[in-house]
PDB file of N, CA, C and O in Angstrom, chain B, residues numbered from 101:
ATOM      1  N   MET B 101      36.150 -14.223   1.097  1.00  0.00           N
ATOM      2  CA  MET B 101      36.278 -15.576   0.601  1.00  0.00           C
ATOM      3  C   MET B 101      36.463 -16.613   1.704  1.00  0.00           C
ATOM      4  O   MET B 101      37.198 -16.419   2.672  1.00  0.00           O
ATOM      5  N   LEU B 102      35.766 -17.708   1.506  1.00  0.00           N
ATOM      6  CA  LEU B 102      35.946 -18.490   2.682  1.00  0.00           C
ATOM      7  C   LEU B 102      36.427 -19.949   2.104  1.00  0.00           C
ATOM      8  O   LEU B 102      36.160 -20.191   0.927  1.00  0.00           O
ATOM      9  N   GLY B 103      37.027 -20.792   2.774  1.00  0.00           N
ATOM     10  CA  GLY B 103      37.511 -21.988   2.131  1.00  0.00           C
ATOM     11  C   GLY B 103      37.292 -23.136   3.526  1.00  0.00           C
ATOM     12  O   GLY B 103      37.394 -22.915   4.733  1.00  0.00           O
ATOM     13  N   ILE B 104      36.988 -24.293   2.850  1.00  0.00           N
ATOM     14  CA  ILE B 104      36.898 -25.507   3.733  1.00  0.00           C
ATOM     15  C   ILE B 104      37.605 -26.696   3.261  1.00  0.00           C
ATOM     16  O   ILE B 104      38.017 -26.815   2.108  1.00  0.00           O
ATOM     17  N   LEU B 105      37.732 -27.547   4.151  1.00  0.00           N
ATOM     18  CA  LEU B 105      38.616 -28.784   3.903  1.00  0.00           C
ATOM     19  C   LEU B 105      37.404 -30.078   4.152  1.00  0.00           C
ATOM     20  O   LEU B 105      36.835 -30.220   5.234  1.00  0.00           O
ATOM     21  N   ILE B 106      37.192 -30.800   3.166  1.00  0.00           N
ATOM     22  CA  ILE B 106      36.421 -31.799   3.237  1.00  0.00           C
ATOM     23  C   ILE B 106      37.074 -33.123   2.278  1.00  0.00           C
ATOM     24  O   ILE B 106      37.736 -33.034   1.245  1.00  0.00           O
ATOM     25  N   ASN B 107      36.697 -34.182   2.909  1.00  0.00           N
ATOM     26  CA  ASN B 107      37.351 -35.463   2.168  1.00  0.00           C
ATOM     27  C   ASN B 107      36.317 -35.709   0.983  1.00  0.00           C
ATOM     28  O   ASN B 107      35.302 -35.078   0.686  1.00  0.00           O
ATOM     29  N   GLY B 108      36.935 -36.890   0.372  1.00  0.00           N
ATOM     30  CA  GLY B 108      36.069 -37.302  -0.909  1.00  0.00           C
ATOM     31  C   GLY B 108      34.703 -37.853  -0.645  1.00  0.00           C
ATOM     32  O   GLY B 108      33.790 -37.748  -1.464  1.00  0.00           O
ATOM     33  N   LYS B 109      34.589 -38.412   0.458  1.00  0.00           N
ATOM     34  CA  LYS B 109      33.181 -38.780   0.785  1.00  0.00           C
ATOM     35  C   LYS B 109      32.158 -37.610   1.041  1.00  0.00           C
ATOM     36  O   LYS B 109      31.006 -37.695   0.614  1.00  0.00           O
ATOM     37  N   GLU B 110      32.587 -36.555   1.722  1.00  0.00           N
ATOM     38  CA  GLU B 110      32.086 -35.382   1.878  1.00  0.00           C
ATOM     39  C   GLU B 110      31.767 -34.655   0.636  1.00  0.00           C
ATOM     40  O   GLU B 110      30.698 -34.053   0.548  1.00  0.00           O
ATOM     41  N   LEU B 111      32.562 -34.667  -0.265  1.00  0.00           N
ATOM     42  CA  LEU B 111      32.477 -34.107  -1.426  1.00  0.00           C
ATOM     43  C   LEU B 111      31.462 -34.609  -2.420  1.00  0.00           C
ATOM     44  O   LEU B 111      30.826 -33.872  -3.172  1.00  0.00           O
ATOM     45  N   ARG B 112      31.357 -35.940  -2.364  1.00  0.00           N
ATOM     46  CA  ARG B 112      30.316 -36.566  -3.196  1.00  0.00           C
ATOM     47  C   ARG B 112      28.827 -36.365  -2.519  1.00  0.00           C
ATOM     48  O   ARG B 112      27.771 -36.298  -3.148  1.00  0.00           O
ATOM     49  N   GLU B 113      28.999 -36.279  -1.010  1.00  0.00           N
ATOM     50  CA  GLU B 113      27.718 -36.141  -0.603  1.00  0.00           C
ATOM     51  C   GLU B 113      27.038 -34.855  -0.694  1.00  0.00           C
ATOM     52  O   GLU B 113      25.817 -34.711  -0.634  1.00  0.00           O
ATOM     53  N   LEU B 114      28.107 -33.706  -0.876  1.00  0.00           N
ATOM     54  CA  LEU B 114      27.758 -32.349  -1.138  1.00  0.00           C
ATOM     55  C   LEU B 114      26.996 -32.224  -2.545  1.00  0.00           C
ATOM     56  O   LEU B 114      25.963 -31.589  -2.756  1.00  0.00           O
ATOM     57  N   GLU B 115      27.777 -33.008  -3.493  1.00  0.00           N
ATOM     58  CA  GLU B 115      27.327 -33.012  -4.798  1.00  0.00           C
ATOM     59  C   GLU B 115      25.930 -33.571  -4.724  1.00  0.00           C
ATOM     60  O   GLU B 115      24.990 -32.937  -5.204  1.00  0.00           O
ATOM     61  N   TYR B 116      25.779 -34.614  -4.200  1.00  0.00           N
ATOM     62  CA  TYR B 116      24.649 -35.392  -4.248  1.00  0.00           C
ATOM     63  C   TYR B 116      23.375 -34.492  -3.790  1.00  0.00           C
ATOM     64  O   TYR B 116      22.362 -34.438  -4.488  1.00  0.00           O
ATOM     65  N   ILE B 117      23.486 -33.892  -2.743  1.00  0.00           N
ATOM     66  CA  ILE B 117      22.631 -33.017  -2.007  1.00  0.00           C
ATOM     67  C   ILE B 117      22.187 -31.900  -3.168  1.00  0.00           C
ATOM     68  O   ILE B 117      21.015 -31.850  -3.541  1.00  0.00           O
ATOM     69  N   VAL B 118      23.328 -30.903  -3.777  1.00  0.00           N
ATOM     70  CA  VAL B 118      23.037 -29.965  -4.433  1.00  0.00           C
ATOM     71  C   VAL B 118      22.156 -30.587  -5.674  1.00  0.00           C
ATOM     72  O   VAL B 118      21.077 -30.125  -6.044  1.00  0.00           O
ATOM     73  N   LYS B 119      22.722 -31.549  -6.159  1.00  0.00           N
ATOM     74  CA  LYS B 119      21.855 -32.239  -7.264  1.00  0.00           C
ATOM     75  C   LYS B 119      20.441 -32.486  -7.261  1.00  0.00           C
ATOM     76  O   LYS B 119      19.627 -32.263  -8.157  1.00  0.00           O
ATOM     77  N   ARG B 120      20.260 -33.012  -6.045  1.00  0.00           N
ATOM     78  CA  ARG B 120      18.827 -33.180  -5.742  1.00  0.00           C
ATOM     79  C   ARG B 120      17.906 -31.906  -5.541  1.00  0.00           C
ATOM     80  O   ARG B 120      16.724 -31.902  -5.886  1.00  0.00           O
ATOM     81  N   GLU B 121      18.474 -30.940  -5.018  1.00  0.00           N
ATOM     82  CA  GLU B 121      18.029 -29.423  -4.846  1.00  0.00           C
ATOM     83  C   GLU B 121      17.843 -29.009  -6.353  1.00  0.00           C
ATOM     84  O   GLU B 121      16.722 -28.701  -6.755  1.00  0.00           O
ATOM     85  N   LEU B 122      18.854 -29.001  -7.128  1.00  0.00           N
ATOM     86  CA  LEU B 122      18.760 -28.506  -8.402  1.00  0.00           C
ATOM     87  C   LEU B 122      17.496 -29.394  -9.183  1.00  0.00           C
ATOM     88  O   LEU B 122      16.634 -28.828  -9.856  1.00  0.00           O
ATOM     89  N   ASP B 123      17.532 -30.510  -9.023  1.00  0.00           N
ATOM     90  CA  ASP B 123      16.522 -31.501  -9.826  1.00  0.00           C
ATOM     91  C   ASP B 123      14.998 -31.045  -9.063  1.00  0.00           C
ATOM     92  O   ASP B 123      13.966 -31.002  -9.732  1.00  0.00           O
ATOM     93  N   GLU B 124      15.015 -30.785  -7.885  1.00  0.00           N
ATOM     94  CA  GLU B 124      13.942 -30.369  -7.231  1.00  0.00           C
ATOM     95  C   GLU B 124      13.136 -29.004  -7.876  1.00  0.00           C
ATOM     96  O   GLU B 124      11.988 -28.897  -8.308  1.00  0.00           O
ATOM     97  N   ILE B 125      14.054 -28.180  -7.771  1.00  0.00           N
ATOM     98  CA  ILE B 125      13.814 -26.719  -8.413  1.00  0.00           C
ATOM     99  C   ILE B 125      13.226 -26.793  -9.941  1.00  0.00           C
ATOM    100  O   ILE B 125      12.266 -26.173 -10.398  1.00  0.00           O
ATOM    101  N   LEU B 126      14.047 -27.693 -10.567  1.00  0.00           N
ATOM    102  CA  LEU B 126      13.689 -27.682 -12.035  1.00  0.00           C
ATOM    103  C   LEU B 126      12.386 -28.405 -12.250  1.00  0.00           C
ATOM    104  O   LEU B 126      11.721 -28.121 -13.246  1.00  0.00           O
ATOM    105  N   PHE B 127      11.936 -29.380 -11.339  1.00  0.00           N
ATOM    106  CA  PHE B 127      10.546 -30.005 -11.217  1.00  0.00           C
ATOM    107  C   PHE B 127       9.594 -28.998 -10.981  1.00  0.00           C
ATOM    108  O   PHE B 127       8.621 -28.828 -11.715  1.00  0.00           O
ATOM    109  N   ASP B 128       9.848 -28.298  -9.945  1.00  0.00           N
ATOM    110  CA  ASP B 128       8.593 -27.154  -9.460  1.00  0.00           C
ATOM    111  C   ASP B 128       8.676 -26.027 -10.400  1.00  0.00           C
ATOM    112  O   ASP B 128       7.614 -25.408 -10.348  1.00  0.00           O
ATOM    113  N   LEU B 129       9.396 -25.569 -11.133  1.00  0.00           N
ATOM    114  CA  LEU B 129       9.305 -24.727 -12.163  1.00  0.00           C
ATOM    115  C   LEU B 129       8.607 -25.091 -13.361  1.00  0.00           C
ATOM    116  O   LEU B 129       8.318 -24.188 -14.146  1.00  0.00           O
ATOM    117  N   GLU B 130       8.306 -26.222 -13.613  1.00  0.00           N
ATOM    118  CA  GLU B 130       7.259 -26.906 -14.492  1.00  0.00           C
ATOM    119  C   GLU B 130       5.906 -26.718 -13.850  1.00  0.00           C
ATOM    120  O   GLU B 130       4.966 -26.769 -14.642  1.00  0.00           O
ATOM    121  N   ASP B 131       5.617 -26.517 -12.614  1.00  0.00           N
ATOM    122  CA  ASP B 131       4.325 -26.572 -12.088  1.00  0.00           C
ATOM    123  C   ASP B 131       3.679 -25.355 -12.518  1.00  0.00           C
ATOM    124  O   ASP B 131       4.320 -24.333 -12.275  1.00  0.00           O
ATOM    125  N   GLU B 132       2.597 -25.217 -13.080  1.00  0.00           N
ATOM    126  CA  GLU B 132       1.857 -24.037 -13.361  1.00  0.00           C
ATOM    127  C   GLU B 132       0.926 -23.362 -12.359  1.00  0.00           C
ATOM    128  O   GLU B 132       0.282 -22.326 -12.530  1.00  0.00           O
ATOM    129  N   ARG B 133       0.982 -24.224 -11.175  1.00  0.00           N
ATOM    130  CA  ARG B 133       0.150 -23.820 -10.056  1.00  0.00           C
ATOM    131  C   ARG B 133       1.140 -22.965  -9.097  1.00  0.00           C
ATOM    132  O   ARG B 133       0.675 -22.427  -8.092  1.00  0.00           O
ATOM    133  N   ILE B 134       2.370 -22.862  -9.389  1.00  0.00           N
ATOM    134  CA  ILE B 134       3.144 -21.935  -8.731  1.00  0.00           C
ATOM    135  C   ILE B 134       3.134 -20.558  -9.127  1.00  0.00           C
ATOM    136  O   ILE B 134       3.282 -20.392 -10.338  1.00  0.00           O
ATOM    137  N   ASP B 135       2.996 -19.497  -8.411  1.00  0.00           N
ATOM    138  CA  ASP B 135       2.953 -18.163  -8.677  1.00  0.00           C
ATOM    139  C   ASP B 135       4.277 -17.694  -9.534  1.00  0.00           C
ATOM    140  O   ASP B 135       5.240 -18.442  -9.367  1.00  0.00           O
ATOM    141  N   HIS B 136       4.467 -16.708 -10.323  1.00  0.00           N
ATOM    142  CA  HIS B 136       5.589 -16.515 -10.951  1.00  0.00           C
ATOM    143  C   HIS B 136       6.661 -15.850 -10.171  1.00  0.00           C
ATOM    144  O   HIS B 136       7.856 -16.078 -10.362  1.00  0.00           O
ATOM    145  N   ILE B 137       6.097 -14.839  -9.093  1.00  0.00           N
ATOM    146  CA  ILE B 137       6.953 -14.417  -8.086  1.00  0.00           C
ATOM    147  C   ILE B 137       7.802 -15.444  -7.108  1.00  0.00           C
ATOM    148  O   ILE B 137       8.909 -15.183  -6.636  1.00  0.00           O
ATOM    149  N   VAL B 138       7.144 -16.527  -6.925  1.00  0.00           N
ATOM    150  CA  VAL B 138       7.812 -17.516  -6.305  1.00  0.00           C
ATOM    151  C   VAL B 138       8.721 -18.451  -7.267  1.00  0.00           C
ATOM    152  O   VAL B 138       9.740 -19.026  -6.885  1.00  0.00           O
ATOM    153  N   LYS B 139       8.290 -18.498  -8.322  1.00  0.00           N
ATOM    154  CA  LYS B 139       9.430 -19.013  -9.512  1.00  0.00           C
ATOM    155  C   LYS B 139      10.684 -18.229  -9.813  1.00  0.00           C
ATOM    156  O   LYS B 139      11.743 -18.722 -10.198  1.00  0.00           O
ATOM    157  N   ARG B 140      10.426 -16.864  -9.580  1.00  0.00           N
ATOM    158  CA  ARG B 140      11.578 -16.011  -9.729  1.00  0.00           C
ATOM    159  C   ARG B 140      12.554 -16.082  -8.756  1.00  0.00           C
ATOM    160  O   ARG B 140      13.753 -15.869  -8.942  1.00  0.00           O
ATOM    161  N   ALA B 141      11.920 -16.444  -7.511  1.00  0.00           N
ATOM    162  CA  ALA B 141      13.045 -16.694  -6.213  1.00  0.00           C
ATOM    163  C   ALA B 141      13.607 -17.874  -6.340  1.00  0.00           C
ATOM    164  O   ALA B 141      14.785 -17.992  -6.003  1.00  0.00           O
ATOM    165  N   MET B 142      12.820 -19.094  -6.900  1.00  0.00           N
ATOM    166  CA  MET B 142      13.320 -20.347  -7.286  1.00  0.00           C
ATOM    167  C   MET B 142      14.462 -20.279  -8.214  1.00  0.00           C
ATOM    168  O   MET B 142      15.460 -20.948  -7.947  1.00  0.00           O
ATOM    169  N   LYS B 143      14.433 -19.531  -9.298  1.00  0.00           N
ATOM    170  CA  LYS B 143      15.567 -19.339 -10.258  1.00  0.00           C
ATOM    171  C   LYS B 143      16.689 -18.593  -9.611  1.00  0.00           C
ATOM    172  O   LYS B 143      17.862 -18.721  -9.962  1.00  0.00           O
ATOM    173  N   GLU B 144      16.343 -17.931  -8.800  1.00  0.00           N
ATOM    174  CA  GLU B 144      17.654 -17.087  -8.045  1.00  0.00           C
ATOM    175  C   GLU B 144      18.297 -18.147  -7.261  1.00  0.00           C
ATOM    176  O   GLU B 144      19.527 -18.136  -7.317  1.00  0.00           O
ATOM    177  N   ARG B 145      17.730 -19.101  -6.512  1.00  0.00           N
ATOM    178  CA  ARG B 145      18.074 -19.996  -5.738  1.00  0.00           C
ATOM    179  C   ARG B 145      18.903 -20.962  -6.583  1.00  0.00           C
ATOM    180  O   ARG B 145      20.017 -21.268  -6.159  1.00  0.00           O
ATOM    181  N   TYR B 146      18.474 -21.463  -7.721  1.00  0.00           N
ATOM    182  CA  TYR B 146      18.900 -22.374  -8.566  1.00  0.00           C
ATOM    183  C   TYR B 146      20.365 -21.675  -9.025  1.00  0.00           C
ATOM    184  O   TYR B 146      21.432 -22.282  -8.923  1.00  0.00           O
ATOM    185  N   GLN B 147      20.263 -20.513  -9.465  1.00  0.00           N
ATOM    186  CA  GLN B 147      21.733 -19.925  -9.715  1.00  0.00           C
ATOM    187  C   GLN B 147      22.651 -19.844  -8.647  1.00  0.00           C
ATOM    188  O   GLN B 147      23.836 -19.731  -8.961  1.00  0.00           O
ATOM    189  N   ILE B 148      22.343 -19.881  -7.404  1.00  0.00           N
ATOM    190  CA  ILE B 148      23.237 -19.763  -6.196  1.00  0.00           C
ATOM    191  C   ILE B 148      23.937 -21.130  -6.052  1.00  0.00           C
ATOM    192  O   ILE B 148      25.122 -21.334  -5.786  1.00  0.00           O
ATOM    193  N   LEU B 149      22.678 -22.273  -6.349  1.00  0.00           N
ATOM    194  CA  LEU B 149      23.088 -23.740  -6.093  1.00  0.00           C
ATOM    195  C   LEU B 149      24.164 -24.136  -7.225  1.00  0.00           C
ATOM    196  O   LEU B 149      25.186 -24.809  -7.091  1.00  0.00           O
ATOM    197  N   PHE B 150      23.637 -23.520  -8.383  1.00  0.00           N
ATOM    198  CA  PHE B 150      24.481 -24.011  -9.562  1.00  0.00           C
ATOM    199  C   PHE B 150      25.826 -23.459  -9.477  1.00  0.00           C
ATOM    200  O   PHE B 150      26.654 -24.092 -10.133  1.00  0.00           O
ATOM    201  N   SER B 151      26.242 -22.493  -8.871  1.00  0.00           N
ATOM    202  CA  SER B 151      27.506 -21.951  -8.809  1.00  0.00           C
ATOM    203  C   SER B 151      28.214 -22.777  -7.706  1.00  0.00           C
ATOM    204  O   SER B 151      29.368 -23.155  -7.908  1.00  0.00           O
ATOM    205  N   LEU B 152      27.667 -23.031  -6.713  1.00  0.00           N
ATOM    206  CA  LEU B 152      28.064 -24.063  -5.702  1.00  0.00           C
ATOM    207  C   LEU B 152      28.571 -25.492  -6.463  1.00  0.00           C
ATOM    208  O   LEU B 152      29.685 -26.007  -6.367  1.00  0.00           O
ATOM    209  N   PHE B 153      27.579 -25.902  -7.134  1.00  0.00           N
ATOM    210  CA  PHE B 153      27.758 -27.163  -7.833  1.00  0.00           C
ATOM    211  C   PHE B 153      28.807 -27.156  -8.768  1.00  0.00           C
ATOM    212  O   PHE B 153      29.549 -28.136  -8.834  1.00  0.00           O
ATOM    213  N   LYS B 154      28.973 -26.151  -9.522  1.00  0.00           N
ATOM    214  CA  LYS B 154      30.213 -26.060 -10.415  1.00  0.00           C
ATOM    215  C   LYS B 154      31.640 -26.175  -9.571  1.00  0.00           C
ATOM    216  O   LYS B 154      32.658 -26.579 -10.133  1.00  0.00           O
ATOM    217  N   LYS B 155      31.628 -25.825  -8.320  1.00  0.00           N
ATOM    218  CA  LYS B 155      32.897 -26.014  -7.483  1.00  0.00           C
ATOM    219  C   LYS B 155      33.057 -27.380  -7.309  1.00  0.00           C
ATOM    220  O   LYS B 155      34.209 -27.813  -7.348  1.00  0.00           O
ATOM    221  N   VAL B 156      32.116 -28.165  -7.122  1.00  0.00           N
ATOM    222  CA  VAL B 156      32.259 -29.478  -6.566  1.00  0.00           C
ATOM    223  C   VAL B 156      32.104 -30.691  -7.658  1.00  0.00           C
ATOM    224  O   VAL B 156      32.705 -31.747  -7.463  1.00  0.00           O
ATOM    225  N   ALA B 157      31.248 -30.496  -8.856  1.00  0.00           N
ATOM    226  CA  ALA B 157      31.052 -31.451  -9.835  1.00  0.00           C
ATOM    227  C   ALA B 157      32.059 -31.349 -10.909  1.00  0.00           C
ATOM    228  O   ALA B 157      32.659 -30.293 -11.111  1.00  0.00           O
ATOM    229  N   SER B 158      32.292 -32.584 -11.714  1.00  0.00           N
ATOM    230  CA  SER B 158      32.978 -32.465 -12.928  1.00  0.00           C
ATOM    231  C   SER B 158      32.104 -31.791 -13.926  1.00  0.00           C
ATOM    232  O   SER B 158      30.882 -31.682 -13.831  1.00  0.00           O
ATOM    233  N   PRO B 159      33.030 -31.244 -15.119  1.00  0.00           N
ATOM    234  CA  PRO B 159      32.478 -30.456 -15.964  1.00  0.00           C
ATOM    235  C   PRO B 159      31.139 -31.184 -16.885  1.00  0.00           C
ATOM    236  O   PRO B 159      30.170 -30.551 -17.304  1.00  0.00           O
ATOM    237  N   GLY B 160      31.356 -32.535 -17.049  1.00  0.00           N
ATOM    238  CA  GLY B 160      30.257 -33.318 -17.565  1.00  0.00           C
ATOM    239  C   GLY B 160      28.771 -33.134 -16.844  1.00  0.00           C
ATOM    240  O   GLY B 160      27.676 -32.908 -17.360  1.00  0.00           O
ATOM    241  N   GLU B 161      29.119 -33.300 -15.570  1.00  0.00           N
ATOM    242  CA  GLU B 161      27.801 -33.213 -14.728  1.00  0.00           C
ATOM    243  C   GLU B 161      27.378 -31.664 -14.636  1.00  0.00           C
ATOM    244  O   GLU B 161      26.202 -31.329 -14.491  1.00  0.00           O
ATOM    245  N   CYS B 162      28.338 -30.840 -14.725  1.00  0.00           N
ATOM    246  CA  CYS B 162      27.682 -29.349 -15.007  1.00  0.00           C
ATOM    247  C   CYS B 162      26.899 -29.168 -15.970  1.00  0.00           C
ATOM    248  O   CYS B 162      25.828 -28.592 -15.784  1.00  0.00           O
ATOM    249  N   LEU B 163      27.257 -29.603 -17.149  1.00  0.00           N
ATOM    250  CA  LEU B 163      26.463 -29.337 -18.423  1.00  0.00           C
ATOM    251  C   LEU B 163      25.246 -29.948 -18.212  1.00  0.00           C
ATOM    252  O   LEU B 163      24.358 -29.525 -18.953  1.00  0.00           O
ATOM    253  N   LYS B 164      24.871 -30.950 -17.308  1.00  0.00           N
ATOM    254  CA  LYS B 164      23.604 -31.445 -17.300  1.00  0.00           C
ATOM    255  C   LYS B 164      22.490 -30.582 -16.592  1.00  0.00           C
ATOM    256  O   LYS B 164      21.293 -30.782 -16.799  1.00  0.00           O
ATOM    257  N   TYR B 165      23.004 -29.536 -15.678  1.00  0.00           N
ATOM    258  CA  TYR B 165      22.421 -28.724 -14.850  1.00  0.00           C
ATOM    259  C   TYR B 165      22.541 -27.173 -15.367  1.00  0.00           C
ATOM    260  O   TYR B 165      22.017 -26.234 -14.769  1.00  0.00           O
ATOM    261  N   MET B 166      23.255 -27.055 -16.483  1.00  0.00           N
ATOM    262  CA  MET B 166      23.604 -25.683 -16.919  1.00  0.00           C
ATOM    263  C   MET B 166      22.110 -24.948 -17.113  1.00  0.00           C
ATOM    264  O   MET B 166      21.206 -25.478 -17.759  1.00  0.00           O
ATOM    265  N   PRO B 167      22.004 -23.785 -16.521  1.00  0.00           N
ATOM    266  CA  PRO B 167      20.621 -23.137 -16.803  1.00  0.00           C
ATOM    267  C   PRO B 167      20.599 -22.754 -18.150  1.00  0.00           C
ATOM    268  O   PRO B 167      21.614 -22.394 -18.747  1.00  0.00           O
ATOM    269  N   THR B 168      19.252 -22.828 -18.758  1.00  0.00           N
ATOM    270  CA  THR B 168      19.101 -22.678 -20.206  1.00  0.00           C
ATOM    271  C   THR B 168      18.353 -21.353 -20.295  1.00  0.00           C
ATOM    272  O   THR B 168      18.027 -20.669 -19.325  1.00  0.00           O
ATOM    273  N   LYS B 169      18.093 -21.039 -21.737  1.00  0.00           N
ATOM    274  CA  LYS B 169      17.408 -19.846 -21.929  1.00  0.00           C
ATOM    275  C   LYS B 169      15.921 -19.922 -21.550  1.00  0.00           C
ATOM    276  O   LYS B 169      15.287 -18.953 -21.132  1.00  0.00           O
ATOM    277  N   LYS B 170      15.409 -21.178 -21.735  1.00  0.00           N
ATOM    278  CA  LYS B 170      14.148 -21.442 -21.623  1.00  0.00           C
ATOM    279  C   LYS B 170      13.757 -21.255 -20.089  1.00  0.00           C
ATOM    280  O   LYS B 170      12.710 -20.704 -19.750  1.00  0.00           O
ATOM    281  N   MET B 171      14.581 -21.702 -19.301  1.00  0.00           N
ATOM    282  CA  MET B 171      14.349 -21.587 -17.908  1.00  0.00           C
ATOM    283  C   MET B 171      14.301 -20.034 -17.439  1.00  0.00           C
ATOM    284  O   MET B 171      13.513 -19.578 -16.611  1.00  0.00           O
ATOM    285  N   SER B 172      15.212 -19.382 -18.075  1.00  0.00           N
ATOM    286  CA  SER B 172      15.023 -17.847 -17.541  1.00  0.00           C
ATOM    287  C   SER B 172      13.863 -17.169 -18.268  1.00  0.00           C
ATOM    288  O   SER B 172      13.395 -16.126 -17.812  1.00  0.00           O
ATOM    289  N   ASN B 173      13.432 -17.673 -19.275  1.00  0.00           N
ATOM    290  CA  ASN B 173      12.330 -16.880 -19.945  1.00  0.00           C
ATOM    291  C   ASN B 173      10.925 -17.243 -19.209  1.00  0.00           C
ATOM    292  O   ASN B 173      10.018 -16.412 -19.180  1.00  0.00           O
ATOM    293  N   LYS B 174      10.801 -18.455 -18.652  1.00  0.00           N
ATOM    294  CA  LYS B 174       9.632 -19.001 -17.868  1.00  0.00           C
ATOM    295  C   LYS B 174       9.320 -18.041 -16.630  1.00  0.00           C
ATOM    296  O   LYS B 174      10.150 -17.311 -16.089  1.00  0.00           O
ATOM    297  N   ALA B 175       8.030 -18.166 -16.291  1.00  0.00           N
ATOM    298  CA  ALA B 175       7.662 -17.211 -15.434  1.00  0.00           C
ATOM    299  C   ALA B 175       7.795 -15.767 -15.433  1.00  0.00           C
ATOM    300  O   ALA B 175       7.355 -15.107 -14.492  1.00  0.00           O
TER     301      ALA B 175
END
């Protein structure tokens, strides 16, 4: 286990960056041109980023990015 000390501004920036990555992955998962193997890797990355997001975001924000069964069934 690792720990870091960050201030409020850094926390908000980390939350913002992770949200952007999650949004980008969700957008790309809808693209039919992307191969299913690549989409599987994107879903794994989403899971990792979401677990990080849960540590820095409020529960309300986490609900917006909660992985859905629809996401796990695609590709």
